[in-house]
C-alpha positions in Angstrom: 1.9 -13.2 11.3 -1.7 -13.7 9.9 -4.2 -13.2 12.4 -8.3 -13.0 12.5 -9.4 -9.8 14.1 -11.9 -10.1 17.5 -15.2 -10.8 14.7 -13.7 -13.4 12.9 -12.3 -11.8 9.8 -9.5 -13.6 8.7 -6.9 -11.9 6.1 -6.9 -14.2 2.3 -3.7 -14.2 0.8 -3.2 -14.7 -3.0 -1.2 -17.2 -5.1 2.2 -16.6 -5.6 2.5 -13.8 -2.6 5.6 -13.9 0.0 4.6 -12.5 3.6 7.6 -12.1 5.7 7.8 -14.1 9.3 7.5 -10.6 11.0 4.7 -8.8 9.2 1.5 -8.9 10.9 -1.4 -9.1 9.1 -4.9 -8.8 11.0 -8.7 -9.2 9.9 -10.5 -8.4 6.7 -7.1 -7.9 4.4 -7.7 -9.2 1.1 -3.8 -9.4 -0.6 -3.6 -10.2 -4.7 -1.3 -12.7 -6.0 2.1 -12.0 -7.0 3.0 -9.5 -4.2 5.7 -8.9 -1.7 4.7 -7.8 2.3 8.5 -7.0 3.9 9.4 -7.5 7.5 7.6 -5.4 10.1 4.7 -4.5 7.9 1.4 -4.3 9.5 -1.9 -4.5 7.9 -4.6 -4.3 9.6 -8.0 -4.2 9.3 -10.3 -4.7 12.8 -12.3 -1.0 13.5 -15.6 -1.8 13.6 -18.8 0.0 12.3 -22.2 -1.6 13.6 -20.4 -4.6 14.0 -19.1 -5.0 10.5 -15.6 -4.1 9.6 -14.5 -2.9 6.0 -11.6 -4.3 4.1 -8.4 -3.4 3.4 -8.1 -4.9 -0.4 -4.9 -4.7 -1.9 -4.4 -5.5 -5.9 -2.0 -7.9 -7.4 2.2 -7.1 -7.8 2.0 -4.8 -5.2 5.3 -4.2 -2.9 4.5 -3.2 0.8 8.0 -2.9 2.3 9.5 -3.0 5.0 7.8 -0.6 8.4 4.8 -0.2 6.0 1.3 0.3 8.3 -2.2 0.1 6.2 -4.8 0.6 8.4 -8.8 2.3 8.3 -11.0 4.1 10.7 -14.1 2.2 11.3 -16.9 2.1 8.3 -13.5 3.1 5.8 -12.0 1.1 3.2 -8.1 0.9 2.0 -8.1 -0.4 -1.6 -4.8 -0.5 -3.3 -4.6 -1.5 -6.7 -2.4 -3.6 -9.2 1.7 -2.6 -9.1 1.6 -0.3 -6.0 4.8 0.4 -4.2 4.6 1.3 -0.6 8.2 2.0 0.5 9.6 1.7 3.6 7.8 3.3 6.9 5.1 4.9 4.7 2.0 5.0 6.4 -1.8 4.4 4.5 -4.5 5.2 6.8 -8.5 5.1 5.0 -10.2 6.2 3.8 -8.0 5.7 0.8 -8.1 4.6 -2.5 -4.4 4.1 -4.4 -5.0 3.0 -8.2 -2.6 1.3 -10.3 0.9 1.8 -10.6 1.3 4.4 -7.4 4.7 4.9 -5.8 4.4 5.8 -2.1 8.0 7.0 -0.4 10.0 6.5 2.4 8.0 7.3 5.7 5.0 9.1 3.4 1.8 9.7 5.2 -1.8 9.1 2.7 -4.6 9.9 4.8 -8.4 10.3 3.6 -6.8 10.6 0.1 -7.6 9.4 -3.5 -4.5 8.9 -5.8 -5.4 8.1 -9.3 -3.1 5.8 -11.5 0.8 6.8 -11.7 1.4 9.1 -8.9 4.5 9.4 -7.1 4.6 10.1 -4.0 8.1 11.7 -2.6 9.5 10.8 0.5 8.0 12.2 3.8 5.3 14.0 1.8 1.9 14.0 3.2 -1.6 13.8 1.3 -4.5 14.7 3.3 -8.2 14.8 2.3 -7.0 15.3 -1.6 -7.8 13.5 -4.5 -4.5 13.9 -6.8 -4.7 13.4 -10.6 -3.6 10.9 -12.4 0.5 11.1 -13.6 1.7 13.6 -10.8 4.6 13.9 -8.7 4.7 15.1 -5.2 7.7 16.5 -4.1 9.9 15.2 -1.2 8.4 16.6 1.9 5.4 18.5 0.2 2.5 18.7 2.3 -1.0 18.3 0.1 -4.1 19.3 1.9 -5.3 21.5 -0.5 -5.2 22.2 -4.2 -2.3 22.6 -4.9 -0.5 22.3 -8.5 1.6 19.9 -9.0 3.9 18.3 -11.8 3.6 16.2 -14.2 5.6 13.0 -13.4 8.4 12.6 -15.7 9.7 9.7 -17.8 12.2 9.2 -15.5 10.1 9.0 -12.5 7.8 6.5 -14.6 10.7 4.5 -14.8 11.9 4.0 -11.5 8.2 3.5 -10.2 8.1 0.0 -12.6 11.9 -0.5 -11.9 10.9 -0.8 -7.9 7.8 -2.8 -8.8 9.5 -5.5 -10.7 12.7 -5.6 -8.3 10.3 -6.3 -5.2 8.4 -9.0 -7.6 11.5 -10.6 -8.1 12.3 -10.6 -4.8 8.7 -12.3 -3.6 9.5 -15.2 -6.0 13.0 -15.5 -4.8 11.8 -15.9 -1.0 8.9 -18.1 -2.0 11.5 -20.6 -3.9 13.8 -20.2 -0.7 11.2 -21.4 1.2 10.0 -24.4 -0.9 13.7 -25.9 -0.4 
């Protein structure tokens, strides 16, 4: 589940982070504390640029759910802030910055983008080569590749995002405690 890349970079996993045995974490990956990495997630930092691999850095209290793929083009980084949820089957391909408290929905794709704080990306949405303002909602299935007016995040959406993050932090703790028995 944890592997070095061909250049000798090995993942670093923070305290109280649960990584499911079927997840694949490869290369120059840094995962913060209190995270949940679900079944069949792939986080791979292995494409070199001039002999050096850029990192994938994941903050604290992040949940990377089942089947999520995180990767980056050679010479580019992926940075994911604290309290972010990447739902089942999402793809995050760098260069990407996802700031604090964001939610990326089922099967969504984020490529060459910056998501500022509290962005909710709906299921199967695509964001490419864009910077999204803070506290925005991208509806399900929407393709965002040019400037467009996006709705402001609602209180209910923000609450949903917080609840998803909390549930997955509880799961991480429960799995870690179960493995200690």
